[in-house]
GUPA-732190 format. One record per residue: residue number from 1; residue in three letters; x, y, z of N, C-alpha, C in turn. Coordinates in nm, 2 decimals, m for minus. Layout:
# GUPA-732190
(NUM, 'Ala', (X, Y, Z), (X, Y, Z), (X, Y, Z))
...
END
This chain:
# GUPA-732190
(1, 'Met', (1.11, m1.72, 0.88), (1.14, m1.60, 0.81), (1.11, m1.61, 0.66))
(2, 'Lys', (1.16, m1.73, 0.61), (1.13, m1.75, 0.46), (0.98, m1.76, 0.43))
(3, 'Thr', (0.91, m1.82, 0.52), (0.76, m1.84, 0.51), (0.70, m1.70, 0.51))
(4, 'Thr', (0.73, m1.62, 0.61), (0.68, m1.48, 0.62), (0.71, m1.40, 0.50))
(5, 'Leu', (0.83, m1.40, 0.45), (0.87, m1.33, 0.33), (0.80, m1.38, 0.21))
(6, 'Phe', (0.78, m1.51, 0.20), (0.70, m1.56, 0.09), (0.56, m1.51, 0.09))
(7, 'Lys', (0.49, m1.51, 0.21), (0.36, m1.47, 0.22), (0.34, m1.32, 0.19))
(8, 'Met', (0.44, m1.24, 0.23), (0.44, m1.10, 0.20), (0.45, m1.07, 0.05))
(9, 'Thr', (0.54, m1.15, m0.01), (0.56, m1.13, m0.15), (0.44, m1.17, m0.23))
(10, 'Met', (0.38, m1.28, m0.19), (0.25, m1.32, m0.26), (0.14, m1.22, m0.24))
(11, 'Gly', (0.13, m1.17, m0.12), (0.03, m1.07, m0.10), (0.05, m0.94, m0.18))
(12, 'Leu', (0.17, m0.90, m0.19), (0.20, m0.78, m0.27), (0.17, m0.81, m0.42))
(13, 'Gly', (0.21, m0.93, m0.46), (0.18, m0.97, m0.60), (0.03, m0.97, m0.63))
(14, 'Ile', (m0.05, m1.02, m0.54), (m0.19, m1.01, m0.56), (m0.24, m0.87, m0.56))
(15, 'Met', (m0.19, m0.78, m0.48), (m0.23, m0.64, m0.48), (m0.20, m0.58, m0.61))
(16, 'Val', (m0.08, m0.61, m0.66), (m0.04, m0.55, m0.79), (m0.13, m0.60, m0.90))
(17, 'Leu', (m0.17, m0.73, m0.90), (m0.26, m0.78, m1.00), (m0.40, m0.71, m0.99))
(18, 'Ala', (m0.44, m0.70, m0.87), (m0.57, m0.63, m0.85), (m0.57, m0.49, m0.90))
(19, 'Ala', (m0.46, m0.42, m0.87), (m0.45, m0.28, m0.91), (m0.45, m0.27, m1.07))
(20, 'Gln', (m0.39, m0.37, m1.13), (m0.39, m0.36, m1.28), (m0.52, m0.39, m1.33))
(21, 'Gln', (m0.60, m0.47, m1.26), (m0.74, m0.51, m1.31), (m0.84, m0.39, m1.30))
(22, 'Val', (m0.82, m0.31, m1.20), (m0.91, m0.20, m1.17), (m0.86, m0.06, m1.21))
(23, 'Gln', (m0.75, m0.06, m1.29), (m0.68, 0.06, m1.32), (m0.78, 0.17, m1.38))
(24, 'Ala', (m0.88, 0.14, m1.45), (m0.96, 0.24, m1.52), (m1.04, 0.31, m1.41))
(25, 'Arg', (m1.08, 0.25, m1.30), (m1.17, 0.32, m1.21), (m1.10, 0.38, m1.09))
(26, 'Thr', (m0.99, 0.33, m1.04), (m0.93, 0.38, m0.92), (m0.79, 0.42, m0.93))
(27, 'Cys', (m0.75, 0.46, m1.04), (m0.61, 0.50, m1.06), (m0.60, 0.64, m1.12))
(28, 'Ala', (m0.48, 0.70, m1.08), (m0.46, 0.84, m1.13), (m0.31, 0.87, m1.11))
(29, 'Pro', (m0.26, 0.98, m1.16), (m0.12, 1.01, m1.14), (m0.09, 1.01, m0.99))
(30, 'Arg', (0.03, 0.97, m0.95), (0.06, 0.95, m0.80), (0.04, 1.08, m0.73))
(31, 'Glu', (0.08, 1.19, m0.78), (0.07, 1.32, m0.71), (m0.07, 1.36, m0.68))
(32, 'Asp', (m0.17, 1.32, m0.77), (m0.31, 1.35, m0.74), (m0.36, 1.26, m0.63))
(33, 'Ile', (m0.32, 1.13, m0.63), (m0.37, 1.04, m0.53), (m0.32, 1.08, m0.39))
(34, 'Val', (m0.19, 1.11, m0.38), (m0.13, 1.15, m0.26), (m0.19, 1.28, m0.20))
(35, 'Arg', (m0.21, 1.37, m0.29), (m0.28, 1.50, m0.25), (m0.42, 1.47, m0.19))
(36, 'Arg', (m0.49, 1.39, m0.26), (m0.63, 1.36, m0.21), (m0.63, 1.28, m0.08))
(37, 'Leu', (m0.54, 1.19, m0.06), (m0.53, 1.12, 0.07), (m0.49, 1.21, 0.18))
(38, 'Thr', (m0.40, 1.30, 0.15), (m0.35, 1.40, 0.25), (m0.46, 1.50, 0.28))
(39, 'Glu', (m0.51, 1.57, 0.18), (m0.61, 1.67, 0.20), (m0.75, 1.63, 0.25))
(40, 'Thr', (m0.80, 1.52, 0.19), (m0.93, 1.47, 0.23), (m0.94, 1.38, 0.35))
(41, 'Tyr', (m0.84, 1.30, 0.37), (m0.84, 1.20, 0.48), (m0.73, 1.22, 0.59))
(42, 'Gly', (m0.64, 1.31, 0.57), (m0.54, 1.34, 0.66), (m0.44, 1.23, 0.67))
(43, 'Glu', (m0.43, 1.15, 0.57), (m0.34, 1.03, 0.57), (m0.20, 1.07, 0.52))
(44, 'Thr', (m0.10, 1.01, 0.59), (0.04, 1.02, 0.54), (0.10, 0.88, 0.53))
(45, 'Arg', (0.21, 0.87, 0.45), (0.27, 0.74, 0.43), (0.33, 0.69, 0.56))
(46, 'His', (0.30, 0.56, 0.59), (0.35, 0.49, 0.70), (0.45, 0.38, 0.67))
(47, 'Ser', (0.44, 0.32, 0.55), (0.53, 0.22, 0.50), (0.53, 0.21, 0.35))
(48, 'Ile', (0.64, 0.15, 0.30), (0.66, 0.14, 0.16), (0.73, 0.00, 0.13))
(49, 'Gly', (0.71, m0.05, 0.01), (0.78, m0.17, m0.03), (0.79, m0.18, m0.18))
(50, 'Val', (0.89, m0.24, m0.23), (0.92, m0.24, m0.37), (0.90, m0.39, m0.42))
(51, 'Ala', (0.82, m0.40, m0.53), (0.79, m0.53, m0.59), (0.87, m0.55, m0.72))
(52, 'Arg', (0.85, m0.65, m0.79), (0.91, m0.68, m0.91), (0.88, m0.57, m1.02))
(53, 'Gln', (0.97, m0.55, m1.11), (0.95, m0.46, m1.22), (0.92, m0.32, m1.18))
(54, 'Gly', (0.97, m0.27, m1.06), (0.96, m0.14, m1.02), (0.83, m0.09, m0.97))
(55, 'Thr', (0.74, m0.18, m0.93), (0.61, m0.15, m0.87), (0.63, m0.12, m0.72))
(56, 'Val', (0.57, m0.01, m0.67), (0.59, 0.03, m0.54), (0.45, 0.02, m0.46))
(57, 'Met', (0.45, m0.04, m0.35), (0.33, m0.05, m0.26), (0.36, 0.04, m0.14))
(58, 'Glu', (0.25, 0.12, m0.11), (0.26, 0.21, 0.00), (0.14, 0.20, 0.09))
(59, 'Val', (0.15, 0.22, 0.22), (0.04, 0.22, 0.31), (0.04, 0.37, 0.37))
(60, 'Tyr', (m0.08, 0.43, 0.35), (m0.11, 0.56, 0.41), (m0.21, 0.55, 0.52))
(61, 'Ala', (m0.19, 0.63, 0.62), (m0.28, 0.62, 0.74), (m0.29, 0.75, 0.81))
(62, 'Ser', (m0.40, 0.77, 0.88), (m0.42, 0.89, 0.96), (m0.41, 0.85, 1.11))
(63, 'Asp', (m0.32, 0.92, 1.18), (m0.31, 0.89, 1.32), (m0.43, 0.94, 1.40))
(64, 'Gln', (m0.50, 1.04, 1.34), (m0.61, 1.10, 1.41), (m0.74, 1.01, 1.39))
(65, 'Ser', (m0.77, 0.98, 1.27), (m0.90, 0.91, 1.25), (m0.88, 0.76, 1.24))
(66, 'Gly', (m0.76, 0.71, 1.22), (m0.74, 0.57, 1.20), (m0.77, 0.51, 1.06))
(67, 'Ser', (m0.81, 0.60, 0.97), (m0.83, 0.55, 0.83), (m0.70, 0.51, 0.77))
(68, 'Trp', (m0.70, 0.42, 0.67), (m0.58, 0.37, 0.61), (m0.62, 0.34, 0.46))
(69, 'Thr', (m0.51, 0.35, 0.38), (m0.53, 0.32, 0.23), (m0.40, 0.25, 0.19))
(70, 'Ile', (m0.41, 0.15, 0.11), (m0.30, 0.08, 0.04), (m0.30, 0.12, m0.10))
(71, 'Thr', (m0.19, 0.17, m0.15), (m0.17, 0.20, m0.30), (m0.06, 0.12, m0.36))
(72, 'Val', (m0.07, 0.11, m0.49), (0.03, 0.05, m0.57), (0.06, 0.15, m0.69))
(73, 'Thr', (0.19, 0.18, m0.70), (0.23, 0.27, m0.81), (0.31, 0.19, m0.91))
(74, 'Leu', (0.26, 0.20, m1.03), (0.32, 0.12, m1.14), (0.44, 0.20, m1.20))
(75, 'Pro', (0.53, 0.14, m1.27), (0.65, 0.21, m1.32), (0.62, 0.33, m1.41))
(76, 'Asp', (0.50, 0.34, m1.47), (0.46, 0.46, m1.55), (0.42, 0.58, m1.46))
(77, 'Gly', (0.42, 0.56, m1.33), (0.38, 0.67, m1.24), (0.23, 0.68, m1.20))
(78, 'Ile', (0.16, 0.58, m1.26), (0.01, 0.58, m1.22), (0.00, 0.50, m1.09))
(79, 'Thr', (m0.08, 0.56, m1.00), (m0.10, 0.50, m0.87), (m0.25, 0.45, m0.86))
(80, 'Cys', (m0.26, 0.33, m0.81), (m0.40, 0.27, m0.80), (m0.43, 0.24, m0.65))
(81, 'Leu', (m0.55, 0.27, m0.61), (m0.60, 0.24, m0.48), (m0.63, 0.09, m0.47))
(82, 'Val', (m0.58, 0.02, m0.38), (m0.60, m0.12, m0.37), (m0.69, m0.16, m0.26))
(83, 'Ala', (m0.68, m0.10, m0.14), (m0.77, m0.13, m0.03), (m0.77, m0.01, 0.06))
(84, 'Ser', (m0.88, 0.00, 0.14), (m0.88, 0.11, 0.25), (m0.97, 0.06, 0.36))
(85, 'Gly', (m0.96, 0.13, 0.47), (m1.04, 0.08, 0.59), (m1.02, 0.17, 0.71))
(86, 'Gln', (m1.06, 0.13, 0.82), (m1.05, 0.20, 0.95), (m0.97, 0.12, 1.05))
(87, 'Ala', (m0.94, 0.19, 1.16), (m0.87, 0.13, 1.28), (m0.73, 0.09, 1.25))
(88, 'Tyr', (m0.65, 0.17, 1.18), (m0.51, 0.15, 1.16), (m0.43, 0.16, 1.29))
(89, 'Asp', (m0.34, 0.07, 1.31), (m0.25, 0.08, 1.43), (m0.11, 0.04, 1.39))
(90, 'Asp', (m0.01, 0.12, 1.42), (0.13, 0.08, 1.39), (0.17, m0.02, 1.50))
(91, 'Met', (0.24, m0.12, 1.45), (0.28, m0.23, 1.54), (0.43, m0.26, 1.51))
(92, 'Ala', (0.50, m0.28, 1.61), (0.65, m0.31, 1.60), (0.67, m0.44, 1.68))
(93, 'Glu', (0.64, m0.55, 1.61), (0.65, m0.68, 1.67), (0.79, m0.74, 1.63))
(94, 'Ala', (0.85, m0.81, 1.73), (0.97, m0.88, 1.70), (0.95, m0.99, 1.61))
(95, 'Leu', (1.04, m1.02, 1.52), (1.03, m1.13, 1.43), (1.06, m1.26, 1.51))
(96, 'Pro', (0.99, m1.37, 1.47), (1.01, m1.49, 1.54), (1.15, m1.55, 1.51))
(97, 'Pro', (1.22, m1.62, 1.60), (1.35, m1.67, 1.56), (1.34, m1.78, 1.45))
(98, 'Asn', (1.45, m1.79, 1.38), (1.45, m1.89, 1.27), (1.45, m2.03, 1.33))
(99, 'Val', (1.37, m2.11, 1.27), (1.36, m2.25, 1.32), (1.45, m2.34, 1.24))
END
């Protein structure tokens, strides 16, 4: 459990750093990004996580097309596109028992 949590935290940290590096090209006010994901790609929010210093990571996906997008919203309200792709699938796997 601790290893999985550590990996997830590290992954989110990397995404936040990546979002800060490309902010000039792929970032906009959150409401603009969400509107575009909804209207253009039919994506809705499927999951959310909070990182350090108030940064929020969200996964948007379309149940119809399978497209997905990961966004990071910074404390100032600016949202950055971090990654996108195809073949999104919701999974509900049981966590492994603690060893």
